[in-house]
N, C-alpha and C positions, 0 to 999 in steps of 0.2 A: 322654704318655697325659693326657688331661683327668680331672679331678676329677668325676664325675659325681654332684653334690649338689645337688639342687634348693634354692635358695635364694628365701625367700618373705618380702617385707617387708610388715609389717601394722602399722598404727596402732593403739597399746594404751596408753590412760591418757595421751595426749599425747607418749609416747615410740614410736621404731621398735623393733619387737624381730626377730629372726630367727627362722625355724621351718626346721628342716630335715628332709628326708624323702629317704630314701636310694631311689636309682635302681639301676640294673643295675651289677654292679660292673665291668664290661667297658665296651663301648661302649653309650650309651643307645639304648632303642628307640622309635623314632618311630611315632605313629600318626596317621590323619586318617580322619573319618568325618561322616555327616550326622546330627544330634541332634535329635528332636523331643521337646521337654520341655512345659512349659506354654504357651511361646509359638509362633511361627513356627520352622520347621525352619532350623538354622543349621549351618554348617560348621565343624567343630571339629579342631583339630591340637593336638598336646601330645606330652608324655615320658611313656611307659606306666611306672607305678609298680608295679601288680600288677593281676591279672585272675583273676577266678573263673568259674564257671558262670552267674552272675546278674548281675555288677558288672564294669566297668572303672573303674579309678583311674588318673587321669592327674594331670599337671602342665599345667595349659593355658597355651600359649605367648602367647596374646593377652590373657587375663585375669590371667596371672601369679598363679595359685592353684591350690592343689590341688582336684580334683573327682573325686565318685565318681558314674557314671553307670550306669543301669540298661541291660543290653544289650538288654532288650526295645524301649527308645526310640533304639536306635543302628542306622543304616543304612548300608550302602556302607562297611565298615570295611576300612580298608588297615593291616593289622599283620603284619610292620614296613613301615614307609613310608621313602622315603628322603628327605634334604634338601631335594631338588628337588621331590619330590612334596609334600611340606608347605609349602614355599615359594611354590608355584604355587597353593596353596589360600588361605594366609593373608597373604601377601608375604615379601620376603627378609628386612626388618629385623628381625621378632620371633625370626626363626630364628637369624640371625646373631648377634644380641645375647644370646641364651640361651648359644650355644657360647663366645660372647667371655667372658661372666661365669664360665663353668666353667672357663675358662682361667686366669682372674686370681687370684692368690695373695691371701689374706687374711691381712692384719697383725693384729698383737697378740699378746702373750703372758700367760699367766694369772700373777697376783700374790695378795698377802694383805693384810689390814688390819693395820697395824703399831702404830697407837695410835687412841684414842678419843677425842674432845671433843666430845659430843653438842651438836648434831646433825650434827657433821661428823667424819670419819674421816681418818687418813693412812694410805696404802697404798704398798707398796715397788714401785711402777713410776712412771716419770718420762718426760721427753721422750726420754732416752734409748732407752726401750721402745717409742717410738713413739706414746706418749700426747699430748695437746694439751688445751688449756682449752676447755671445750664438749662435749668428748667424752664419751658415755655408756658405763658399766661396768656388768656384772650382778654383783651380790652372791649368793653362794652359800655355804650352811652345812651342812656335814656331808654325808655320803651314806650311803642305806640299800641294802644287799645284796639283790637281787633273785634269787631261788631258783626252780628247777624245782620246781612242785609236785607231780610224780611222784617225781623221783629225789631231791631237796633239794640238787642241784647249784648252785654259785652261777653266775648267768648273767650278771651284771654288777652295777653300780650305778646307783641313781637320786640326781641332784642334787637339792637343796631350794633353789630361787631364793627369795630374801628380799626382792628388790626390785632397783631401777636407781638409780644415782648418776651425778650430773654431775661432772666435772673441773673446779673452780674455780681450782686454783693448781698448774699442772703445773710441777714442777722437775726438775734432771736426774734425780735418782735417787729420788725420792718425789713424791706428788701429793696434794692436799687435794681430798675430794670430799663432797658432800652429796646428799640424796635428790633425785630429780627432782621438780619441779613442788611440790605440797603433801602428796606421799606422806611417810611415816615410816620409817625403819629404825632399828631397835636394834642398831647395829654392835657387834660383838664382835671382840677381837683374835684373829687366827686364820682370821676368814672370809675365804673365797677370792672373788678378783676377776677377772672374766673380761670384757676389753674386747668391746663388741657387735661382733661381727665385722664389718668393712667392706673391701669389695675396694681395692686399690692404685689411684691414679687412672689413668684412659685419656683418651687424646685421640683422637678421630675425624676424621680429615682427608678432605675432600672426594675422590672418586673421580677419577681422571684417565683421558683417553682414550691412545690408541696413541702420540700425540705428547707426552704428558706434562703437558697442559694439562687443569685441572679444567672440569668440565662441569656444568650447571643440574641435570641428572637427577642426578648423582653427589654435587652438593651437597646435593639434596633427600634423596637415600638416606642420607647421612652422617648429618643431621639426623634421620632417622626412627630409624636405628641409635642415635644419641646418647639419644633419649628413652627407647628401650626399655632400654638399659642401664642409665639413671638408675632406672627402675622396678625393676630386677634388683638395687638396692642396690651398683652400681657406681660410684664418684664418677668424675665426667666433667669434663674440662677444658672451661669454656666457649668457644662460638665466638668471642667478642670478645676472650678472652684469645689463642686461637689467632691471630687475625687481626693482633693486637697484636706477637706473636712474629715473625710472617712479616714484619711492617713493621720490627722493630728488626733482624731480621736483613739486612735490605735484599735480599730475595729475591723475584722475581720470574718470571713465566712459568712455563713448566714445569719450570724448575730448582729452584724452591721445592719441588718433591715427589721429588728425587733421593735415593737412600737417604742420602746422607751428609746432606742438609739435613733428613731426617726425623728423624734422630739428633739434629742440632742444635736442632731444633724442640722434641724431646721433653724433652732436658735442659733447655732455657730455660723450659719448662713445669712440670718437676718431675713429667713423667708416667712411670709406671712401663713402660708399653706405648703402642704407635701401631695404631688399626686403619687400614689402608691398602688401597688396591685400584685396580683398573683396570676400565673398561667397553670391550668390543671387540663391534663389531659395527654395528647400524643401530639406529634409533628403534624399528623395529617389534619387532626381537628383538636381545638382546645377551647376552652373557657377562660375568656380575659377578665377578670374581676378588678375594676378599678375603683379606686375612693379618692376624693379631694377632703384632706384632713387639715383642719386648722391646729397651727402647731402651738398656739398658746393654750387651748382649751380640751384638743383631742376632739374637736366634734367634726362629725362627717357632713361636709357641704354638699358633696355630689357622691352618688355611688350607681355602679351599672355593671351588668354583666354582659359581655357580648362574645359571640364565637368567631373564632379566627381560622381559618384553614391554612395548611403550609407554614408552620411556624418553627423555627429552630430552638430545639428544648434542651441544646447543650449548655450545660453550666458554664460560667464564664471562668476561666482559669484552668479549665480541662484541656490537656494539651491537645492540639490539632496534628496535623501530618508533619507540620515544622517544616514543609517546604516552602522555598523562597521564589520569588519572580522579582527579577530587576525592575524597577519602576522604567527605566529608560527603553524597556521593551513596549511601553504603552504611548499611544499617540497623545501629545498634550493638546489643549483646548483652550479657548477664552485667554490667549497669551498677551501679555501685556510687555512689550519689549523696552529694552535700556538701550545706551550708545550701540552706535551701528558696529563696532568692532567685537563688543562683548555682549551680544544679545541673548535671549534665551535660547539654548540650543543643547542638544546631547552630544556629547563627545567622550567616546569610550563609555565608562562608568559615571560619568560626571554630567551635571545638568548646570551650564554656565549661567549666571543670572546676575550681570553688573546693573545695578539699579540706575535711574536718572537721578539727577539732583533733585532735591525737594521742591525746588521752584518750577521743575519741568513736568509736564503732563500730569499724570497721576501721582507721580513721587515716588513709584516703586515697579519692580518689575516681577512678575509673576508667570507660573503655568499651573494648570489645572488637569486633573486626571481622573477619569471614570474608574472606580475600583469596585464599584457596585455591592459593597457590603460582605465581598469574599474573604477578607482577610483579618487575622487575629491582631496583628501588630506590624508597626513600621520601625525598620532599622534605618539609620543615616546617619551622616556626617555632614555637618554644615563647615564650610572651610573659607578661608580666606588667605590665599596663598602668598609666598613672597614675592615681591614684585620691586623692580626699579624705583617706581613712582610711589610715594607714600600716601596713605589714604588721609584725606584732609578731615573729614568729618566722621562720627561714628555711623554705622549702619546696624540694621535690625533684622534677624532671621525670623520668619513666621511661619508655621503649619498650621493651616485650618482644615477641619472636616466638616463637610456640610456647613460652611459659612460659619462654624464656632472654632474658636482657637484650642488647639491641642498642644502646642509647644511654642515657646517664645525665647529667644537668647538672651534679651537684653542688649544694651549698646555694645559693640564690638568695634575695636580700632586698631589693636595690635597686630602686626602681621609679623610671622604667620600665625593663623589660629586656627584649629580644628576643634568641632564641639561633636562629640559623637553620644547618641542617645537612642532610645527606643520607646514607642508610644502605643498606647492602644487605640487601635482603630476599628475595633469590633462595630458592625453596623454602620459605618462610614461609606457612603455611596460616592462621594467627590473629595478628593484631597487637592488642596490647593498650597503651593509653595510661594512665598514671597520674600522678598528682599527689599528693604527700604532704608533710604539713606535720610540721615537727620540733618542734612544741608547739603554741602557741596560733596558730590559724588566720585570727584576725581580720585582714580586709584582704587576704587571699589571693585576691584576684579573679583567679584564673590561667587559663590556658586553651593551646589550640593553633591556629594560623592557618595558612591555605594549605598544608594538608597532601595532597600530591600522590602518588598510585601511579604510578610510571614504568614503561612496558613496556620 
């Protein structure tokens, strides 16, 4: 049975907090409808929280937040709706990711402040309890009874959160904490400490066809599910780590996605569970079979079959046309500029990208490009040319695809340097190129050259 609690991640004062709102005790009720608010009519789908004569309160599966909407602005309401009906409206990824998020257990148990050395405190939770350096904990003091105003009966208790703290020294049975950011907490011995809830890590494997081969459409859907899972505060295993695990286990072809190999991959990655699946049918219409499988036991925690239309069934590795498109022919967006004389800019086949010093602005230069999942791979050269002025501190080159790291250079300082490589970008919609300085960026006349998109 799934635990149907909606988890909402929201940024608050530089830290992530988790708000919970109870949904139905048994199976969740899905709804979809057309909503005419202040803007154009939009198709909305979500999990029903509560309903009265005037309003409908839902958890929006696309926006990933709770919404209370006037019924007078709602048209064509389907209540209840099936998973398939909702997926047909908003896509498979947000629906599947929400159900997976509800099926993944949350780690962390409560503890207490054991001693205080302001502004620090020691708590009686450690590595053995799942804590790690950098993790955020919630500090709570006391609780007040909540009584029914009519009968005086105790309905429950209300906790008083006094702040959030960061784990800075996690030992086996205790940890040292300090207030997050610039906040202050007047710690007291006996204060309760609750790790900010976070799901156990999940890896999403590319979906395979009947022959066990991963497909381009299956890879793209896996990436979309991964993106929604991360927004549902479920830690996900990065695609680069997954690819590395497959290579280390020397698995290839369809065999890499056998049940036995999935368990081996999951254990190597430290994943609690794997999202696996198959696609059966044609590109015009196919059945997508998804399962969430616990790595240690093989237990299926969630399973569904949804119909998809217009999905690429081409096996990964099958040659495409091989045609190449120079990236400099595309228009960059969301550009972060470096120094005035060597800003992000196209010059011939080059993309110049001199980063600012780490102390300046965001500490990196970047440019993004829409590629819309059309290409098989990316060929490129990262360069640091010979120049009269020596570079003071190392720089780092990074390529991201849909906000996930695809390639990283490591620290580079020697002039001249050229790093040529090719990475898989199947299913990637947005490419991002970054150059970051580790300190003083003087002399870091960096860039990218001969960047080609391969079909």
